N, C-alpha and C positions, 0 to 999 in steps of 0.2 A: 466673323462677318466682314466681308470685303465691301469696298465702296459700291460695287455693283449691287449689293444687297438693298440699297436704298431705292426701292421700286414701288410704284403706285399699283394698287390692286387693279387688275383688269376687270371689265364688266363681268366676265365669266367666273372670276375668282372670288367675288363677293359671296360670303356664306349665304345659302338659301334662307336660313332662318333669320337673317339680318338684312334681307334685300331692301326693306323699307325703313331702315334706321339711318337717319341723317349722318350720324357720327361714325359709321363703321369704317370708312376709309381713313378718317382722321386718327382714330384709335390705332389702326394698323400701322400707320406711318409714325405715330408717336412712339410705339414700342420699338420700331426699327431704329429710329433716331437715338433713343436712349441707349440702346445696345451699341450702336455705331459710335457714339460719343464715348462710351465706356471703353471700347477697344482702342479708340484713338488716344484716350488719356493713358491707358495702360502702356501702349507702344511708345508714346512720347516720354513718359516718366522712366520707363525701362531703358530708353536710349540715353537720356540725359541725367537721370537720377537727381533732378533738381526741380523744385516746385516752380521757381521762376522760369527756368528754361522750358519746362513742359507746358506751363501756362502760356508763354509766348508762342510756343509751337502751335497752339490751338487757335491762334488768330486766323480768321478767315473761314473757320468751320461753319459759323452761323450763316455766312454769305453762301457757302457751298450748299447748305441745306435749303436755304431760300431759293437758290437758283434751281435746285432739283425739284422742289415741291411747291414753290410759291410764285414762280415767275412765268409759268406757262398758262396763266389763267385765260380761258376762253371768255367771250362776251357773256356776262351773267344776265339771267332773266329773273328779276326780283319776284315776279309772280310765281314762277315754278319753285324757286327756293322757299317762298312762303308756304306754298302748298305742301312741299316736302316736310318742312318743319312742323306743320300742323297735322301731318298724317293723312292729308287729303288724297295724295297719289296712291297710297296703299289701300285706302278704302275704295277708291274708284276702280282699282285693278280687279279683273276677274280672278276668281279663285283658281289656283294652279290645279287643285283637285278636280274642279269642274272641267277644265281643259283636258285633263287626263281622262276623265270619265267619257267625254265626248269622243275622244280618239279611240278609246277601247270599244265603245258602243258602235262606232263606225265600222271598225274591222270585224267586230262580232257579227254585225249585220251582213257584211260582205262575205264572210266565211259561211254564214248560214245560207245565204243566197246560193253559193256554189254547192254546198252540201245538199240543199233541197233538190237541185236539179240532178245531182248524182243519184239520190234516192229515187227520184221519179224515173230515171233511166233504168235503174235496177228493177223497179216494180213493173217495168214494161210499158210505161207511158210515152216512150219515144226511143229514138236511136242515140248513139253516142254524141251526135251533133247537139243534142239537148244540153249536154254539159257545157259545150262551148257557148251556147246561148245564155246559160246561167252566168258564166264568167263575163260575157259581154254586157249583160244586163247590169251586173254589179258595177262594172267599169263605167257604164253609161250614167248610173246614179252618182258614182264618185265624181265624174267629170262635171255633171250638172251642179252638184253641190260646191265643187271647187270654183266653178264660174260664178255662182251666186255669191260665194264668199269673197272673191276678188272684187266683184262689183260693189258689195257692201263696204269693204275696206276702203275702196276708192272714194265712195260717197262720204264716209266718215272723215277722210283726209281732205275733204273739200274739193275733190275732183269731179263731183257730180256722178252721173251714171254713164260716163264716157269710156269706161274701160273696154277696149276692143278685145283684149285677151279674155276678160271675164265673160263678155257676151258670146264669144266664139265657143268657149267651153260650155256655157250654159245652154246654148242653142243645140250644139251637137250632142251634148249629154242628154238633154230633154228629148231631142228627136230620136236618139238611139233607144231610149227607154220606151218611147211610144211605139216605135217600129218593131222592136223585139217582142214587146208585149202583144202587139197585134199578130205577129207571126206565130207566137205561142198559142194565142186564143183561137186561131183558125182550126176549125174542125173539132174543137174541144166539146166534149159531151157534158151533160149536166153534172155528172159526178166529178168532172175535172175542173169545174169553175174555180173551186178553192185553190187548185194547183196553179191557176193563172193569177188569181187575185193576190195570193200570199207573196209570190215573187215581186209583184208590182209594189206592194207595201214595203217589202224589204229594200227595194231599189230606192223608194222615196225616203226611207229611213237612213240609208247610206248618204243620200244627198243632204238631208237635214243635218246629220251629225258632222258631215264634212264642212258644210257651211258654218256651223257653230264653231268647229275647231279652227277654221281659218280666221273668222272674225274675232273670236275671243283671244286667240294666240297673238293676233296683230295688235289688239288693244293692250294686252299684257306686255308685249315687247316694247311698245311705244312708251307706256308709262314707266316701265323699268328703265328704259334709256333716259327718260326725263329725270328719274330718281338718281341715276348714276351721275348725271351732270350736276345735280344739286349737291350730291355727296362730295364731288370734287370741288365745287365752289366753296362749300363749307370748310373743307380741309385747307384750301389755299388761304382763306381768310384767317384761320387759326394759325397757320405758319407765319403769316405776316405779323399778327399780333405778338407771337412769341419772339419773333426777330426784333420787333420794336422794343419789347420789354427786357430783352437780353436773357431770356430763359435758357436758350441753348448754351450761351456762354457760361451761365451760372451752373448748369448741369455739368459741363465739361470741367470747370474749375473744382467743383465738388468731388468729381471722380479723381482728379489729380491728387487732391488732398487725401482722399481715401487710400490711394495706392501708396502715397508717401508714408502714411501712418502704418500701413501693412508692411511696407519695406522696413521701416524703423523697428517695428515689433519683431520682424523676422531675424534681424541681424544684431539686435541689442544683446549685450553680455548677460547671460543668465547665470554666470558663475561656473566654476570648474565642475565637471561631471566625472564621477569615478566610473571607470570602465572595468568590469570584472571579466577575467579570462578563465 
């Protein structure tokens, strides 16, 4: 393990099953440091073959660890750290399964929309342009849902209902849904009313699930980011405590002594051995 192996977990590298555990980054770094100190001790003793020399060579390693893991502390938010420690952030976060379900349902509705118009065209209820209308209707529902989702996310972030992007998507998506539905309904006979209503319901379903996906994902990502900051703060505090108590120095010296003992056992005289030819 090289010096470069002393790396902090990036947000995307935190194990999914430990996303909401406060100590996950600290435990990862603790394991890295223990192995790093062991290899440093092995290299120092192997080069000097002296406990005193190897011990002296380890001076400054604790400072190096602190500089790598404990000196880059961002401004800490005690309230966020407290919520992370008590598991509040994890409880407030939407379920990842719920977000996945909303995404699956959205695309299922979209594909069903398109497939329905393909079936209607095959059954003779229109020309091939009908399929294009189905795709456009699905896209209109998607755009409307995206716009609503962006507006809601902005509102949750304290920006009010001022998202120009959100309103543009919502207006154009909603207008597209109404216009295409009106074009589809023109000249429809009584027996075709269901063929008009069902696509509208699917378009509204696409909009609903897209809005859910946007808002739930945004909340999940925000809380996950807050949790990662808390995990980093917690890890930095642990590094500072270990530096002050001399833990890293103690681990290094213990490893040097261990390698000295192994070296002594390996070279000590075991007595003459008879070699048979």
